[in-house]
Biopython code that builds the backbone (N, CA, C, O; Angstrom):
import numpy as np
from Bio.PDB.StructureBuilder import StructureBuilder

atoms = [
    (1, "UNK", "N", (132.870, 87.436, 101.087)),
    (1, "UNK", "CA", (133.480, 86.088, 100.411)),
    (1, "UNK", "C", (135.018, 86.423, 100.010)),
    (1, "UNK", "O", (135.247, 87.341, 99.222)),
    (2, "UNK", "N", (135.899, 85.769, 100.488)),
    (2, "UNK", "CA", (137.337, 85.895, 100.298)),
    (2, "UNK", "C", (137.560, 84.942, 98.959)),
    (2, "UNK", "O", (136.853, 83.974, 98.677)),
    (3, "UNK", "N", (138.673, 85.413, 98.211)),
    (3, "UNK", "CA", (139.106, 84.632, 97.210)),
    (3, "UNK", "C", (140.331, 83.940, 97.840)),
    (3, "UNK", "O", (141.064, 84.566, 98.605)),
    (4, "UNK", "N", (140.576, 82.528, 97.494)),
    (4, "UNK", "CA", (141.986, 81.600, 97.753)),
    (4, "UNK", "C", (142.894, 81.886, 96.913)),
    (4, "UNK", "O", (144.051, 81.553, 97.168)),
    (5, "UNK", "N", (142.610, 82.517, 95.809)),
    (5, "UNK", "CA", (143.768, 82.854, 94.858)),
    (5, "UNK", "C", (144.128, 81.687, 93.697)),
    (5, "UNK", "O", (143.786, 80.511, 93.817)),
    (6, "UNK", "N", (144.657, 82.065, 92.891)),
    (6, "UNK", "CA", (144.996, 81.075, 91.723)),
    (6, "UNK", "C", (145.823, 80.143, 92.124)),
    (6, "UNK", "O", (146.808, 80.512, 92.764)),
    (7, "UNK", "N", (145.627, 78.670, 91.842)),
    (7, "UNK", "CA", (146.499, 77.676, 92.373)),
    (7, "UNK", "C", (147.782, 77.721, 91.762)),
    (7, "UNK", "O", (148.820, 77.440, 92.362)),
    (8, "UNK", "N", (147.709, 78.134, 90.361)),
    (8, "UNK", "CA", (149.210, 78.402, 89.607)),
    (8, "UNK", "C", (150.187, 79.265, 90.390)),
    (8, "UNK", "O", (151.359, 78.972, 90.627)),
    (9, "UNK", "N", (149.476, 80.491, 90.801)),
    (9, "UNK", "CA", (150.285, 81.318, 91.404)),
    (9, "UNK", "C", (151.114, 80.627, 92.726)),
    (9, "UNK", "O", (152.326, 80.727, 92.921)),
    (10, "UNK", "N", (150.197, 79.949, 93.524)),
    (10, "UNK", "CA", (150.602, 79.244, 94.786)),
    (10, "UNK", "C", (151.657, 78.159, 94.282)),
    (10, "UNK", "O", (152.710, 78.064, 94.912)),
    (11, "UNK", "N", (151.471, 77.478, 93.371)),
    (11, "UNK", "CA", (152.375, 76.217, 93.023)),
    (11, "UNK", "C", (153.721, 77.073, 92.653)),
    (11, "UNK", "O", (154.800, 76.680, 93.097)),
    (12, "UNK", "N", (153.651, 78.213, 91.857)),
    (12, "UNK", "CA", (154.920, 78.717, 91.586)),
    (12, "UNK", "C", (155.674, 79.189, 92.683)),
    (12, "UNK", "O", (156.896, 79.047, 92.743)),
    (13, "UNK", "N", (154.962, 79.771, 93.598)),
    (13, "UNK", "CA", (155.567, 80.456, 94.893)),
    (13, "UNK", "C", (156.380, 79.224, 95.571)),
    (13, "UNK", "O", (157.587, 79.170, 95.805)),
    (14, "UNK", "N", (155.372, 78.244, 95.821)),
    (14, "UNK", "CA", (155.843, 77.081, 96.654)),
    (14, "UNK", "C", (157.002, 76.555, 95.808)),
    (14, "UNK", "O", (157.956, 76.246, 96.523)),
    (15, "UNK", "N", (157.221, 76.349, 94.444)),
    (15, "UNK", "CA", (158.473, 75.846, 93.989)),
    (15, "UNK", "C", (159.620, 76.798, 94.329)),
    (15, "UNK", "O", (160.657, 76.443, 94.889)),
    (16, "UNK", "N", (159.313, 78.123, 93.912)),
    (16, "UNK", "CA", (160.614, 79.010, 94.285)),
    (16, "UNK", "C", (161.113, 78.998, 95.549)),
    (16, "UNK", "O", (162.313, 78.896, 95.804)),
    (17, "UNK", "N", (160.163, 79.108, 96.426)),
    (17, "UNK", "CA", (160.608, 79.317, 97.928)),
    (17, "UNK", "C", (161.275, 77.755, 98.331)),
    (17, "UNK", "O", (162.253, 77.621, 99.066)),
    (18, "UNK", "N", (160.623, 76.766, 97.768)),
    (18, "UNK", "CA", (161.476, 75.513, 98.073)),
    (18, "UNK", "C", (162.652, 75.478, 97.510)),
    (18, "UNK", "O", (163.514, 74.938, 98.204)),
    (19, "UNK", "N", (163.082, 75.977, 96.201)),
    (19, "UNK", "CA", (164.272, 75.917, 95.633)),
    (19, "UNK", "C", (165.328, 76.632, 96.473)),
    (19, "UNK", "O", (166.426, 76.172, 96.788)),
    (20, "UNK", "N", (164.749, 78.017, 96.837)),
    (20, "UNK", "CA", (165.794, 78.831, 97.557)),
    (20, "UNK", "C", (166.054, 78.196, 99.091)),
    (20, "UNK", "O", (167.188, 78.144, 99.568)),
    (21, "UNK", "N", (164.955, 77.758, 99.748)),
    (21, "UNK", "CA", (165.362, 77.061, 101.201)),
    (21, "UNK", "C", (166.230, 75.780, 100.644)),
    (21, "UNK", "O", (167.257, 75.597, 101.296)),
    (22, "UNK", "N", (166.028, 74.920, 99.633)),
    (22, "UNK", "CA", (166.778, 73.829, 99.476)),
    (22, "UNK", "C", (168.088, 74.382, 99.067)),
    (22, "UNK", "O", (168.973, 73.685, 99.562)),
    (23, "UNK", "N", (168.504, 75.223, 98.457)),
    (23, "UNK", "CA", (169.659, 75.584, 98.082)),
    (23, "UNK", "C", (170.401, 76.014, 99.424)),
    (23, "UNK", "O", (171.550, 75.615, 99.617)),
    (24, "UNK", "N", (169.820, 76.743, 100.260)),
    (24, "UNK", "CA", (170.614, 77.149, 101.692)),
    (24, "UNK", "C", (170.943, 75.661, 102.404)),
    (24, "UNK", "O", (172.030, 75.308, 102.861)),
    (25, "UNK", "N", (169.703, 74.898, 102.369)),
    (25, "UNK", "CA", (169.940, 73.643, 103.159)),
    (25, "UNK", "C", (171.106, 72.878, 102.702)),
    (25, "UNK", "O", (171.964, 72.482, 103.491)),
    (26, "UNK", "N", (171.152, 72.649, 101.342)),
    (26, "UNK", "CA", (172.375, 71.858, 100.894)),
    (26, "UNK", "C", (173.556, 72.515, 100.703)),
    (26, "UNK", "O", (174.516, 71.826, 100.356)),
    (27, "UNK", "N", (173.704, 73.668, 100.846)),
    (27, "UNK", "CA", (174.828, 74.425, 100.842)),
    (27, "UNK", "C", (175.449, 74.290, 102.317)),
    (27, "UNK", "O", (176.642, 74.149, 102.587)),
    (28, "UNK", "N", (174.479, 74.360, 103.117)),
    (28, "UNK", "CA", (174.903, 74.268, 104.553)),
    (28, "UNK", "C", (175.419, 72.817, 104.808)),
    (28, "UNK", "O", (176.397, 72.673, 105.542)),
    (29, "UNK", "N", (174.857, 71.812, 104.282)),
    (29, "UNK", "CA", (175.202, 70.359, 104.612)),
    (29, "UNK", "C", (176.700, 70.205, 103.967)),
    (29, "UNK", "O", (177.620, 69.656, 104.573)),
    (30, "UNK", "N", (176.832, 70.823, 102.516)),
    (30, "UNK", "CA", (177.914, 70.716, 101.921)),
    (30, "UNK", "C", (179.060, 71.393, 102.571)),
    (30, "UNK", "O", (180.227, 71.081, 102.333)),
    (31, "UNK", "N", (178.683, 72.386, 103.449)),
    (31, "UNK", "CA", (179.765, 73.079, 104.234)),
    (31, "UNK", "C", (180.362, 72.397, 105.380)),
    (31, "UNK", "O", (181.466, 72.679, 105.846)),
    (32, "UNK", "N", (179.493, 71.386, 105.860)),
    (32, "UNK", "CA", (180.103, 70.450, 106.667)),
    (32, "UNK", "C", (180.373, 69.058, 106.394)),
    (32, "UNK", "O", (180.585, 68.114, 107.155)),
    (33, "UNK", "N", (180.314, 69.152, 105.036)),
    (33, "UNK", "CA", (180.811, 67.738, 104.418)),
    (33, "UNK", "C", (179.687, 66.718, 104.691)),
    (33, "UNK", "O", (180.044, 65.550, 104.847)),
    (34, "UNK", "N", (178.499, 66.984, 104.760)),
    (34, "UNK", "CA", (177.549, 66.052, 104.926)),
    (34, "UNK", "C", (176.661, 65.641, 103.580)),
    (34, "UNK", "O", (175.945, 64.641, 103.555)),
    (35, "UNK", "N", (176.786, 66.389, 102.675)),
    (35, "UNK", "CA", (176.265, 66.336, 101.306)),
    (35, "UNK", "C", (177.029, 67.151, 100.271)),
    (35, "UNK", "O", (177.515, 68.240, 100.575)),
    (36, "UNK", "N", (177.140, 66.623, 99.024)),
    (36, "UNK", "CA", (177.645, 67.377, 97.924)),
    (36, "UNK", "C", (176.656, 68.294, 97.593)),
    (36, "UNK", "O", (175.461, 68.049, 97.756)),
    (37, "UNK", "N", (177.197, 69.613, 97.016)),
    (37, "UNK", "CA", (176.507, 70.743, 96.727)),
    (37, "UNK", "C", (176.322, 70.588, 95.196)),
    (37, "UNK", "O", (177.111, 71.224, 94.498)),
    (38, "UNK", "N", (175.265, 69.730, 94.501)),
    (38, "UNK", "CA", (175.131, 69.643, 93.096)),
    (38, "UNK", "C", (173.574, 70.115, 92.679)),
    (38, "UNK", "O", (172.588, 70.147, 93.415)),
    (39, "UNK", "N", (173.669, 70.451, 91.342)),
    (39, "UNK", "CA", (172.165, 70.685, 91.009)),
    (39, "UNK", "C", (171.299, 69.768, 90.946)),
    (39, "UNK", "O", (170.109, 70.075, 90.876)),
    (40, "UNK", "N", (171.670, 68.556, 90.957)),
    (40, "UNK", "CA", (170.683, 67.251, 91.272)),
    (40, "UNK", "C", (170.442, 67.296, 92.945)),
    (40, "UNK", "O", (169.273, 67.276, 93.329)),
    (41, "UNK", "N", (171.309, 67.345, 93.745)),
    (41, "UNK", "CA", (170.638, 67.242, 95.083)),
    (41, "UNK", "C", (169.935, 68.671, 95.505)),
    (41, "UNK", "O", (169.032, 68.698, 96.342)),
    (42, "UNK", "N", (170.323, 69.604, 94.991)),
    (42, "UNK", "CA", (169.314, 70.670, 95.221)),
    (42, "UNK", "C", (168.154, 70.678, 94.717)),
    (42, "UNK", "O", (167.285, 71.208, 95.409)),
    (43, "UNK", "N", (167.731, 70.086, 93.318)),
    (43, "UNK", "CA", (166.637, 69.884, 92.722)),
    (43, "UNK", "C", (165.871, 68.741, 93.153)),
    (43, "UNK", "O", (164.693, 68.734, 92.795)),
    (44, "UNK", "N", (166.241, 67.878, 93.770)),
    (44, "UNK", "CA", (165.908, 66.634, 94.354)),
    (44, "UNK", "C", (165.406, 67.200, 95.916)),
    (44, "UNK", "O", (164.343, 66.877, 96.446)),
    (45, "UNK", "N", (166.214, 67.921, 96.383)),
    (45, "UNK", "CA", (165.526, 68.536, 97.992)),
    (45, "UNK", "C", (164.331, 69.504, 97.534)),
    (45, "UNK", "O", (163.311, 69.592, 98.216)),
    (46, "UNK", "N", (164.487, 70.138, 96.488)),
    (46, "UNK", "CA", (163.443, 71.209, 96.152)),
    (46, "UNK", "C", (162.313, 70.675, 96.057)),
    (46, "UNK", "O", (161.326, 71.115, 96.646)),
    (47, "UNK", "N", (162.301, 69.348, 95.076)),
    (47, "UNK", "CA", (160.918, 68.777, 94.606)),
    (47, "UNK", "C", (160.327, 67.869, 95.977)),
    (47, "UNK", "O", (159.122, 67.670, 96.127)),
    (48, "UNK", "N", (161.183, 67.452, 96.765)),
    (48, "UNK", "CA", (160.680, 66.837, 97.969)),
    (48, "UNK", "C", (159.914, 67.876, 98.924)),
    (48, "UNK", "O", (158.790, 67.745, 99.410)),
    (49, "UNK", "N", (160.703, 68.808, 99.047)),
    (49, "UNK", "CA", (160.065, 69.970, 100.000)),
    (49, "UNK", "C", (158.641, 70.695, 99.211)),
    (49, "UNK", "O", (157.630, 70.963, 99.860)),
    (50, "UNK", "N", (158.730, 70.883, 98.115)),
    (50, "UNK", "CA", (157.690, 71.357, 97.535)),
    (50, "UNK", "C", (156.494, 70.392, 97.402)),
    (50, "UNK", "O", (155.376, 70.872, 97.593)),
    (51, "UNK", "N", (156.608, 69.050, 97.087)),
    (51, "UNK", "CA", (155.564, 67.783, 97.359)),
    (51, "UNK", "C", (155.027, 67.969, 98.819)),
    (51, "UNK", "O", (153.817, 67.957, 99.042)),
    (52, "UNK", "N", (155.832, 68.120, 99.674)),
    (52, "UNK", "CA", (155.621, 68.035, 101.238)),
    (52, "UNK", "C", (154.663, 69.169, 101.583)),
    (52, "UNK", "O", (153.573, 69.071, 102.148)),
    (53, "UNK", "N", (155.273, 70.261, 101.139)),
    (53, "UNK", "CA", (154.585, 71.479, 101.265)),
    (53, "UNK", "C", (153.064, 71.406, 100.911)),
    (53, "UNK", "O", (152.109, 71.642, 101.652)),
    (54, "UNK", "N", (153.069, 70.998, 99.513)),
    (54, "UNK", "CA", (151.617, 70.948, 98.630)),
    (54, "UNK", "C", (150.684, 70.278, 99.555)),
    (54, "UNK", "O", (149.627, 70.818, 99.880)),
    (55, "UNK", "N", (151.155, 68.746, 100.128)),
    (55, "UNK", "CA", (150.303, 67.892, 100.729)),
    (55, "UNK", "C", (150.037, 68.583, 101.923)),
    (55, "UNK", "O", (148.843, 68.511, 102.215)),
    (56, "UNK", "N", (150.705, 69.218, 102.708)),
    (56, "UNK", "CA", (150.410, 69.350, 104.205)),
    (56, "UNK", "C", (149.728, 70.893, 104.180)),
    (56, "UNK", "O", (149.051, 71.234, 105.150)),
    (57, "UNK", "N", (149.906, 71.749, 103.135)),
    (57, "UNK", "CA", (149.504, 73.172, 103.313)),
    (57, "UNK", "C", (148.302, 73.418, 102.486)),
    (57, "UNK", "O", (147.201, 73.708, 102.955)),
    (58, "UNK", "N", (148.620, 73.266, 101.019)),
    (58, "UNK", "CA", (147.888, 73.618, 99.765)),
    (58, "UNK", "C", (146.824, 72.470, 99.654)),
    (58, "UNK", "O", (145.978, 72.796, 98.821)),
    (59, "UNK", "N", (146.609, 71.420, 100.123)),
    (59, "UNK", "CA", (145.698, 70.382, 99.845)),
    (59, "UNK", "C", (144.587, 70.614, 100.817)),
    (59, "UNK", "O", (143.613, 69.862, 100.832)),
]
sb = StructureBuilder()
sb.init_structure("model")
sb.init_model(0)
sb.init_chain("A")
sb.init_seg("    ")
for serial, (resi, resn, name, xyz) in enumerate(atoms, 1):
    if name == "N":
        sb.init_residue(resn, " ", resi, " ")
    sb.init_atom(name, np.array(xyz, "f"), 0.0, 1.0, " ", f" {name:<3s}", serial, name[0])
structure = sb.get_structure()
């Protein structure tokens, strides 16, 4: 019988990886002047991606 792991560890990893990916995406969009690279835009994108990941994968 395999263990699924601690949900807290999965949530922290989800948030960290979403933050890293969102930073790269927002930086790329700001490079092409499609979005501004601010803490708010990175945090909003990371939160949206983390929620989407949670709903699609972890649920």
